C-alpha positions as CSV (number, residue, x, y, z in Angstrom):
1,M,22.6,-5.5,16.1
2,K,21.6,-2.5,13.7
3,P,17.9,-1.3,13.8
4,T,16.0,-3.2,11.4
5,L,12.4,-1.9,10.0
6,L,10.5,-4.0,7.1
7,T,8.9,-1.0,5.3
8,M,6.1,-2.3,3.0
9,F,4.9,-0.3,0.1
10,L,1.8,-0.8,-1.8
11,L,1.6,-0.9,-5.6
12,S,-1.3,1.3,-6.2
13,T,-1.9,-0.1,-9.6
14,G,-3.6,-3.5,-7.3
15,H,-6.2,-2.8,-5.1
16,A,-5.1,-0.9,-1.8
17,S,-5.6,-3.1,1.0
18,A,-5.5,-0.4,3.6
19,N,-7.7,2.3,1.6
20,Y,-10.5,0.8,-0.2
21,C,-12.5,4.0,-1.3
22,F,-9.4,5.9,-2.4
23,N,-5.8,5.6,-2.9
24,P,-3.8,9.0,-2.5
25,R,-0.7,7.2,-3.1
26,P,0.8,7.7,-6.6
27,P,1.1,4.9,-9.2
28,E,4.9,3.4,-9.5
29,I,4.0,1.8,-13.0
30,H,3.5,3.7,-15.9
31,N,2.3,3.1,-19.4
32,L,0.4,0.4,-18.6
33,D,-1.2,-0.2,-21.9
34,K,2.4,-0.7,-23.2
35,I,3.1,-3.2,-20.4
36,S,2.6,-7.1,-20.6
37,T,4.2,-8.4,-17.1
38,V,6.5,-6.8,-14.3
39,T,8.9,-9.3,-12.4
40,S,10.0,-7.8,-9.0
41,K,12.8,-9.1,-7.0
42,R,13.7,-7.6,-3.6
43,T,17.1,-8.7,-1.7
44,S,17.7,-7.5,1.9
45,E,20.7,-7.7,3.8
46,T,19.3,-10.0,6.0
47,G,19.2,-12.7,3.5
48,S,15.4,-12.8,2.9
49,T,14.2,-12.3,-0.7
50,S,10.8,-11.6,-2.4
51,T,9.7,-11.8,-5.7
52,S,6.3,-10.5,-7.2
53,V,4.7,-11.0,-11.1
54,Y,2.4,-8.8,-12.3
55,T,0.5,-9.7,-15.6
56,Y,-1.0,-7.0,-17.2
57,R,-3.7,-7.0,-20.1
58,A,-4.9,-4.1,-21.8
59,G,-3.8,-2.1,-19.6
60,L,-5.4,-3.7,-16.2
61,L,-3.7,-6.0,-13.9
62,R,-5.0,-9.2,-14.4
63,S,-2.9,-11.2,-11.9
64,Q,-0.1,-10.8,-9.0
65,I,2.3,-13.3,-8.0
66,D,4.0,-12.8,-4.3
67,E,6.5,-15.1,-3.2
68,A,8.8,-14.3,0.3
69,Q,11.7,-16.4,1.8
70,A,13.2,-15.4,5.1
71,S,14.7,-17.8,7.7
72,W,12.4,-16.6,10.5
73,L,9.0,-17.0,8.9
74,G,9.6,-19.5,6.2
75,N,8.2,-19.6,2.4
76,S,4.9,-18.4,1.8
77,S,3.4,-17.1,-1.7
78,T,0.4,-15.3,-2.5
79,L,-1.5,-15.7,-5.7
80,D,-4.6,-13.0,-6.4
81,A,-6.6,-12.8,-10.0
82,Y,-8.3,-10.2,-11.0
83,T,-11.5,-9.2,-13.0
84,Y,-12.9,-6.0,-14.1
85,T,-16.3,-4.3,-15.0
86,V,-17.1,-3.4,-18.5
87,T,-15.7,0.4,-17.3
88,G,-12.2,-1.2,-16.3
89,K,-13.1,-1.0,-12.3
90,I,-12.3,-3.9,-10.3
91,N,-14.7,-6.5,-9.9
92,T,-13.7,-9.5,-8.3
93,I,-10.0,-10.7,-6.5
94,D,-9.2,-14.0,-5.8
95,S,-6.5,-14.6,-3.7
96,T,-4.8,-17.9,-2.4
97,Q,-2.3,-17.9,0.0
98,T,0.2,-20.7,1.1
99,I,2.1,-20.3,4.3
100,N,4.7,-23.4,4.6
101,D,1.9,-25.8,3.0
102,K,-1.5,-24.1,4.9
103,V,-3.2,-22.7,1.7
104,T,-6.3,-20.3,2.7
105,T,-8.4,-18.5,0.0
106,N,-10.2,-15.5,-0.3
107,R,-12.6,-13.5,-2.6
108,E,-13.2,-9.6,-2.7
109,V,-16.5,-8.4,-4.4
110,Y,-16.6,-4.8,-5.3
111,E,-19.8,-3.1,-6.2
112,Y,-20.2,0.6,-7.5
113,D,-23.4,3.2,-8.0
114,T,-24.3,4.6,-11.5
115,Q,-21.5,7.6,-11.0
116,G,-18.9,4.7,-10.6
117,R,-18.1,4.9,-7.5
118,L,-17.1,2.2,-4.8
119,T,-20.0,1.7,-2.6
120,R,-19.1,-1.6,-1.1
121,V,-16.7,-4.5,-0.6
122,L,-17.7,-7.9,0.2
123,A,-15.5,-10.9,1.0
124,Q,-16.0,-14.8,1.9
125,N,-12.8,-16.5,3.5
126,A,-13.7,-19.9,2.1
127,P,-15.2,-21.1,-0.7
128,R,-19.3,-21.6,-0.1
129,K,-19.3,-19.1,2.6
130,P,-21.4,-15.9,2.5
131,L,-20.0,-13.0,1.7
132,Q,-19.5,-10.8,4.4
133,V,-19.4,-6.8,4.0
134,V,-15.6,-5.5,4.1
135,A,-16.0,-1.8,3.8
136,T,-18.5,0.9,3.0
137,C,-18.1,4.3,1.1
138,S,-20.2,7.2,1.4
139,Y,-19.7,10.4,-0.8
140,G,-20.3,14.0,0.5
141,P,-19.1,17.5,-1.4
142,S,-15.6,17.3,0.0
143,T,-15.3,14.2,1.9
144,I,-15.3,10.4,1.6
145,I,-16.4,8.2,4.6
146,E,-15.3,4.9,4.6
147,L,-16.3,2.1,7.2
148,N,-14.2,-0.9,7.6
149,T,-15.4,-4.0,9.6
150,A,-13.7,-6.6,11.8
151,F,-14.0,-9.1,8.8
152,Y,-10.1,-9.6,8.2
153,G,-9.6,-9.6,12.4
154,F,-9.0,-6.2,13.3
155,Q,-11.2,-3.6,15.2
156,P,-13.8,-1.8,12.6
157,Q,-12.4,1.4,11.9
158,T,-13.8,4.7,10.1
159,L,-11.5,6.8,7.5
160,T,-12.7,9.9,6.6
161,Y,-10.8,11.8,3.6
162,T,-11.3,15.2,3.0
163,L,-10.7,16.1,-0.3
164,D,-9.9,19.8,-2.0
165,D,-11.0,21.8,-4.7
166,L,-9.4,19.7,-7.2
167,G,-11.1,16.4,-5.4
168,R,-7.5,15.5,-4.2
169,V,-7.1,13.8,-0.7
170,K,-5.7,16.5,1.8
171,Q,-6.2,14.9,4.8
172,L,-7.2,11.5,6.1
173,T,-8.4,10.8,9.8
174,S,-9.1,6.9,11.1
175,T,-10.8,6.3,13.9
176,T,-10.7,2.7,15.4
177,E,-13.6,1.7,17.1
178,G,-13.4,1.5,21.2
179,N,-10.3,3.8,21.0
180,E,-11.7,7.1,21.0
181,S,-8.8,8.5,22.7
182,E,-6.6,7.5,20.1
183,T,-5.2,9.6,16.9
184,D,-4.8,9.0,13.5
185,V,-4.3,11.7,11.4
186,T,-2.6,11.3,7.8
187,T,-1.6,14.9,5.7
188,F,-0.9,14.9,2.4
189,T,1.2,17.9,0.4
190,Y,0.9,18.6,-3.0
191,Q,3.0,21.1,-5.7
192,G,2.3,21.6,-9.4
193,G,-0.8,18.4,-9.1
194,T,1.5,16.1,-7.4
195,L,2.0,14.2,-4.0
196,Q,5.3,15.3,-2.7
197,R,4.8,14.6,1.0
198,R,2.8,12.2,3.2
199,E,3.0,12.8,7.6
200,Q,1.0,10.2,9.2
201,R,0.8,11.2,13.0
202,I,-0.4,8.7,15.6
203,S,-1.1,8.6,19.2
204,T,-1.7,5.8,21.2
205,R,-2.2,4.4,24.9
206,Y,1.2,2.5,23.7
207,S,3.0,5.4,21.5
208,P,2.1,8.8,22.5
209,T,3.4,10.0,19.7
210,R,4.4,8.4,16.1
211,I,5.3,10.2,13.2
212,E,5.7,8.7,9.7
213,I,6.7,10.5,6.6
214,D,7.0,9.7,2.8
215,E,8.5,11.9,0.8
216,Y,7.9,11.8,-3.5
217,D,9.9,13.0,-6.1
218,N,8.0,14.6,-9.5
219,A,7.5,11.3,-10.9
220,G,5.6,9.6,-8.0
221,L,8.7,7.5,-6.8
222,I,9.3,7.5,-2.8
223,V,12.4,8.8,-2.3
224,K,12.7,9.0,1.5
225,Y,10.9,7.1,4.6
226,E,11.1,8.4,8.1
227,V,9.7,7.6,11.4
228,K,10.0,9.3,15.0
229,E,8.4,8.3,17.9
230,Y,8.2,10.3,20.9
231,D,7.7,9.3,24.8
232,K,4.8,11.2,26.9
233,N,7.5,13.9,27.6
234,N,8.1,14.6,23.6
235,K,11.6,12.9,24.2
236,L,12.7,11.3,20.9
237,T,12.9,7.6,21.9
238,Y,13.1,5.7,18.3
239,Q,14.1,7.1,14.8
240,N,15.0,5.6,11.2
241,V,15.2,6.9,8.3
242,R,15.3,5.5,4.5
243,N,16.3,7.1,1.7
244,F,15.7,5.4,-2.0
245,E,17.7,5.6,-5.5
246,Y,16.6,4.6,-8.6
247,Q,17.5,3.6,-12.3
248,V,14.7,4.1,-15.0
249,D,14.2,3.1,-18.4
250,T,12.9,4.7,-21.2
251,Y,9.5,4.8,-20.3
252,K,10.2,6.2,-17.1
253,N,9.7,3.3,-15.1
254,W,12.0,2.0,-12.7
255,A,14.1,-0.8,-13.0
256,V,16.2,-0.8,-10.0
257,R,15.6,0.3,-6.5
258,R,18.4,0.6,-3.9
259,E,17.2,1.6,0.0
260,Y,19.7,2.8,2.1
261,M,19.4,3.4,6.0
262,D,21.0,6.5,7.6
263,Y,23.1,4.7,10.5
264,Q,25.1,6.4,13.0
265,G,26.0,8.8,10.2
266,K,26.6,6.6,7.6
267,K,24.4,5.7,4.5
268,E,24.7,1.7,4.3
269,L,22.6,-0.3,2.0
270,M,19.5,-2.3,3.2
271,S,17.9,-3.9,0.3
272,T,17.6,-3.8,-3.6
273,T,15.0,-4.6,-5.7
274,V,15.6,-5.3,-9.4
275,R,12.5,-4.8,-11.7
276,T,12.1,-6.4,-15.5
277,I,9.6,-5.2,-17.2
278,I,8.4,-6.8,-20.5
279,Y,6.7,-4.3,-22.7
280,V,4.0,-5.0,-25.4
281,K,5.6,-5.2,-29.4
């Protein structure tokens, strides 16, 4: 059986579920003020499909519906509804998730300081339950410190963003509570003001060295994803390389993305994502 890696990418037009205080990844959709809906359908070689529908108004994401069908997981769907402050920053996100007929809800509330910087994210995982802190953000001249709590069931984390002179993230260091011997450092490389490369190096007791690399083109689209794992003797034990090709429309938004895997020296199609974008007339 060929090795398979499910790769998930965050659309930075929505909220960043992994990084609240700062999202260094480039946006995948441009000219948002001209868009009303985006429908994206991904079909993989395994037969699984996933569909996402994004609704925009006045350049802001208002709702997102994700549906997935996979034989080994069953069916699932998620509805996210967004509200915004008067300055266009996310105010609340209400989520309803259904997995095999089991329904769960979640609300996130975003708070800002007088400079419009995110300071806290709070959440409740059921109606009428009290809000609890999910993340806090504090700002220095060249750093941002994000503290993530265990609200979503993960170990508390500290994320340290180091900024360059232009205010872009050049390095992100993640520390998990209780795992001080583990390291997780991501480095971002820019060219002409555009992110070109993201390299994440992780070392844990289970995986001595894991390296993930994203490469982007000048339009901010990911064109290559690579992951390598090494044992304690620095011997390569696992490698997976994905390449991406695009067809773009007249607004320079991609309409078709094909994902290929390098397998035994051959380029094999792994998935095709077709995006239908309806623009405001």
